[in-house]
C-alpha positions in Angstrom: 51.8 -29.6 89.7 48.9 -27.7 91.1 50.2 -24.4 89.6 50.4 -26.0 86.1 46.7 -27.1 86.4 45.7 -23.6 87.5 47.6 -22.1 84.5 45.8 -24.5 82.1 42.4 -23.6 83.6 43.0 -19.9 83.3 44.3 -20.3 79.7 41.1 -22.2 78.7 38.9 -19.6 80.3 40.7 -16.8 78.5 40.4 -18.8 75.2 36.7 -19.4 75.7 36.1 -15.7 76.4 38.1 -14.7 73.3 36.1 -17.2 71.1 32.9 -16.0 72.6 33.8 -12.4 71.8 34.4 -13.3 68.1 31.7 -14.3 65.6 31.9 -15.2 62.0 29.7 -14.0 59.1 29.4 -14.0 55.4 29.0 -11.0 53.2 25.5 -9.9 52.5 24.8 -8.3 49.1 23.8 -4.7 49.4 20.6 -3.6 47.7 19.8 0.1 47.3 16.5 0.7 49.0 14.3 3.6 48.5 12.5 4.9 51.6 9.5 7.1 51.0 7.1 8.8 53.5 3.5 9.4 52.9 0.4 10.2 55.0 -2.9 8.3 55.4 -6.1 9.8 54.3 -9.7 8.4 53.9 -10.6 6.4 50.8 -13.4 8.8 50.0 -15.0 11.9 51.5 -18.4 13.4 50.9 -20.3 16.5 52.1 -23.9 15.9 53.2 -26.1 18.9 52.2 -29.8 19.6 52.1 -31.7 19.1 48.8 -34.4 21.4 50.0 -34.5 24.6 52.1 -35.7 24.4 55.7 -34.9 25.0 59.3 -32.5 22.4 60.8 -34.3 20.6 63.6 -31.5 18.3 64.9 -28.0 16.9 64.0 -27.6 13.4 65.3 -23.8 13.1 64.8 -20.8 15.1 65.9 -17.1 15.3 64.8 -15.5 11.8 65.2 -18.8 9.9 65.4 -19.7 7.1 63.1 -22.9 7.2 61.0 -25.4 4.8 62.4 -26.8 1.8 60.5 -29.9 3.8 59.6 -27.7 6.4 57.9 -29.4 9.4 59.5 -27.2 12.4 59.9 -29.6 15.4 60.4 -33.3 16.3 60.3 -35.0 19.3 58.9 -38.3 20.7 60.3 -41.2 18.8 58.6 -44.1 20.8 60.0 -45.3 22.3 56.7 -44.9 19.1 54.7 -46.9 17.1 57.2 -49.7 19.8 57.1 -49.7 19.6 53.3 -49.9 15.8 53.5 -52.9 16.0 55.8 -54.6 18.5 53.5 -54.0 16.2 50.6 -55.5 13.3 52.5 -58.7 15.3 53.2 -58.9 16.3 49.5 -58.6 12.7 48.4 -61.4 11.6 50.7 -63.7 14.4 49.4 -63.0 13.4 45.8 -63.5 9.7 46.6 -66.9 10.4 48.1 -68.0 12.5 45.1 -66.6 9.9 42.7 -68.5 7.2 44.4 -71.8 9.1 44.0 -71.0 10.0 40.4 -70.3 6.3 39.5 -73.7 5.4 40.9 -75.3 8.2 38.9 -73.5 7.0 35.8 -74.7 3.5 36.3 -78.3 4.8 36.5 -78.0 6.8 33.4 -76.3 3.9 31.6 -79.4 1.8 32.4 -81.7 4.5 31.2 -79.9 5.3 28.0 -80.2 1.6 26.9 -84.0 2.0 27.2 -83.9 5.4 25.5 -85.4 6.9 28.7 -82.9 9.8 29.1 -81.2 12.3 26.9 -77.8 11.5 25.4 -76.4 14.8 26.7 -77.4 14.0 30.3 -75.6 10.6 30.0 -72.5 12.3 28.5 -72.4 14.9 31.3 -72.5 12.1 34.0 -69.7 10.2 32.3 -67.5 13.2 31.8 -68.0 14.3 35.5 -67.0 10.8 36.7 -63.9 10.8 34.5 -62.9 14.3 35.7 -63.2 13.2 39.3 -61.1 10.1 38.7 -58.4 12.3 37.1 -58.5 14.7 40.1 -58.1 11.8 42.5 -55.1 10.5 40.5 -53.6 14.0 40.5 -54.0 14.1 44.3 -52.3 10.7 44.7 -49.4 11.9 42.6 -49.1 15.0 44.8 -49.1 12.7 47.8 -46.2 10.8 46.4 -44.3 14.0 45.7 -45.0 15.3 49.3 -43.8 12.0 50.8 -40.6 12.2 48.7 -40.1 15.8 50.0 -40.7 14.5 53.5 -38.1 11.8 53.0 -35.6 14.4 51.9 -36.0 16.3 55.1 -33.9 13.5 56.6 -30.2 14.0 55.6 -28.4 10.7 55.3 -24.9 9.3 54.7 -23.2 5.9 54.3 -23.3 3.7 57.4 -20.0 3.5 59.2 -18.4 6.6 57.8 -16.9 9.0 60.3 -17.7 12.7 60.7 -14.8 14.9 59.7 -16.4 18.3 60.1 -19.8 19.8 61.1 -21.0 23.0 59.5 -24.5 23.7 60.9 -26.3 23.6 64.2 -30.0 23.0 65.1 -32.2 26.1 64.6 -30.3 27.4 61.6 -32.2 28.0 58.3 -30.5 26.1 55.5 -30.7 27.0 51.8 -30.7 24.4 49.1 -27.2 22.9 48.9 -26.0 24.2 52.2 -23.4 21.8 53.8 -24.3 20.2 57.1 -21.5 17.6 57.8 -18.5 16.2 56.0 -18.0 12.4 56.1 -15.0 10.2 55.4 -14.6 6.5 54.7 -11.9 5.5 57.1 -12.5 1.7 56.8 -10.0 1.9 54.0 -7.1 4.4 54.0 -5.2 5.8 51.1 -1.5 6.7 51.2 -0.2 8.9 48.4 3.4 8.9 47.1 5.4 10.5 44.3 7.6 8.0 42.6 10.2 8.1 39.8 9.6 5.9 36.8 12.3 3.5 38.2 10.8 3.4 41.6 7.4 2.7 40.2 8.8 -0.2 38.1 10.5 -1.7 41.2 7.2 -1.3 43.2 5.2 -3.2 40.6 7.5 -6.2 40.7 7.6 -6.5 44.5 5.9 -9.7 45.8 4.4 -7.9 48.8 4.0 -4.2 49.5 4.2 -3.3 53.2 3.8 0.0 54.9 5.3 0.8 58.3 3.1 2.9 60.5 5.1 4.0 63.5 2.0 4.8 65.5 0.8 1.2 65.4 4.3 -0.3 65.6 3.2 -2.8 62.9 3.8 -3.5 59.2 0.6 -3.5 57.2 0.1 -5.0 53.7 -1.0 -2.5 51.1 -2.2 -2.9 47.6 -1.6 -0.7 44.6 -4.8 1.3 44.1 -4.3 4.1 41.6 -1.5 5.3 39.3 -1.6 8.7 37.7 -1.2 8.5 33.9 0.8 11.7 33.9 3.7 13.2 35.9 3.7 16.2 38.2 5.1 19.1 36.3 7.0 20.3 39.4 8.5 17.1 40.7 8.6 15.2 37.4 7.3 12.2 39.4 4.3 9.9 39.1 1.5 10.1 41.7 0.8 6.7 43.2 -1.8 5.7 45.8 -1.6 2.6 48.0 -4.7 1.2 49.7 -4.8 -0.1 53.3 -7.9 -2.1 54.2 -8.3 -1.7 58.0 -11.7 -3.4 58.2 -11.8 -5.5 61.3 -8.6 -3.9 62.8 -8.7 -4.3 66.6 -8.1 -0.6 67.2 -9.7 1.1 64.3 -9.7 4.5 65.9 -5.9 4.4 66.0 -5.9 4.3 62.2 -6.9 7.7 60.9 -5.9 10.3 58.4 -2.6 12.1 58.8 -0.5 9.1 60.0 3.0 8.8 58.7 3.5 5.7 56.6 6.9 4.5 55.4 7.3 2.6 52.1 10.5 0.7 51.5 11.1 -0.2 47.8 13.7 -2.9 47.3 16.1 -2.1 44.6 18.6 -4.4 42.7 21.7 -5.8 44.2 24.7 -3.4 43.8 27.6 -5.2 42.1 30.6 -5.9 44.4 28.9 -4.0 47.3 28.1 -5.6 50.6 26.7 -5.1 54.1 28.8 -6.1 57.1 28.4 -5.6 60.8 30.0 -2.3 61.9 32.1 -4.3 64.5 33.9 -6.2 61.7 35.6 -3.1 60.3 39.1 -2.4 61.5 40.6 1.0 60.9 44.3 1.6 60.7 46.3 4.4 59.0 43.2 5.9 57.4 42.4 2.5 55.8 39.7 -0.1 56.5 40.1 -3.8 56.8 38.1 -7.0 57.1 39.6 -10.1 58.8 38.8 -13.6 57.7 38.4 -16.4 60.2 41.8 -17.6 59.0 43.4 -14.4 60.1 44.1 -12.8 56.7 43.0 -9.2 56.1 41.2 -7.7 53.1 41.3 -3.9 52.4 37.8 -2.4 51.9 36.3 0.9 51.1 33.5 2.1 53.4 30.7 3.7 51.4 28.4 4.5 54.3 26.1 2.9 56.9 22.6 1.5 56.9 19.7 3.5 58.2 19.7 1.8 61.6 23.5 2.3 61.9 24.3 -1.4 62.6 25.8 -2.3 59.2 28.5 -0.7 57.1 28.2 -0.6 53.3 31.6 -1.6 51.8 33.2 -2.5 48.5 36.6 -4.0 47.7 38.3 -6.0 44.9 39.3 -9.0 47.0 36.0 -9.7 48.7 34.2 -13.0 48.3 30.6 -13.8 49.3 31.6 -17.4 50.1 34.3 -16.4 52.6 33.7 -16.3 56.3 34.8 -13.1 58.1 35.3 -12.3 61.7 33.4 -9.7 63.8 34.5 -8.8 67.3 32.1 -7.8 70.1 31.7 -4.0 70.5 34.2 -4.1 73.4 37.0 -5.5 71.2 36.2 -3.7 67.9 37.9 -0.6 66.5 35.4 1.9 65.5 
């Protein structure tokens, strides 16, 4: 009797192991996906150059630095402009003193002319001299404004938060007008460019959410459709499309930079009578492939290929049903 019990226990254990090794599944419709690879680049770039000629006094940023909130990037030598401003200030004071005296003289002659106690020519000369001095003072003030604007332009500035891509000049160099000093890029938002066929572009537009896979971050990031070229590339016959990644507030912003590989997966339409099944569900015998239902019957299938990760087989067959449950064995029991 004890032997019978032992046999029952062993049989139950074997049955449990066999059931554990087998799982059931339903067919999953196969959609043809398009995987495209692009590379990140800054949303915009700009080259900061001098509007005036002068000797470069200092450069406050280097490659990889972010432009400070003040926006200052570099400074030209301001010695001669400051000297001209001081000279202008002195000239204004001189004119102001002369004008003050001439106004008093004009007031005196105005009082005399009303009493016919002075010649008209003398009065006219006093009035003209006061007007000329007033115009000279206004001209000096305008010159002061011009010099202050020139002084302001000795400070080269860029947008706050932009990163320095390249640096072209060093302190002590003499720069001509328009000579580049640094190149800046807006890396708060990244652009990823792709070349799509008309069909791929149509599928991209109807997707609910566009995600990009950046292997370096090991994350999926939501992107938005930014720009679409109205023409096609003459070489590839494809449309240029740019997707926008807003990385403002990203915890590791320095990880997100230009030149990162970004994968875009465009979901296509379901292929008729084509399905995805686990690789372990396929049985191969006599150069034919079979699927086994949970009831034990077998359906002949044609294997079209495998998914990119290699875990699923792409199959088709005349007797397949999406409502039927099929059996998949564990890798140790399956026939590859």
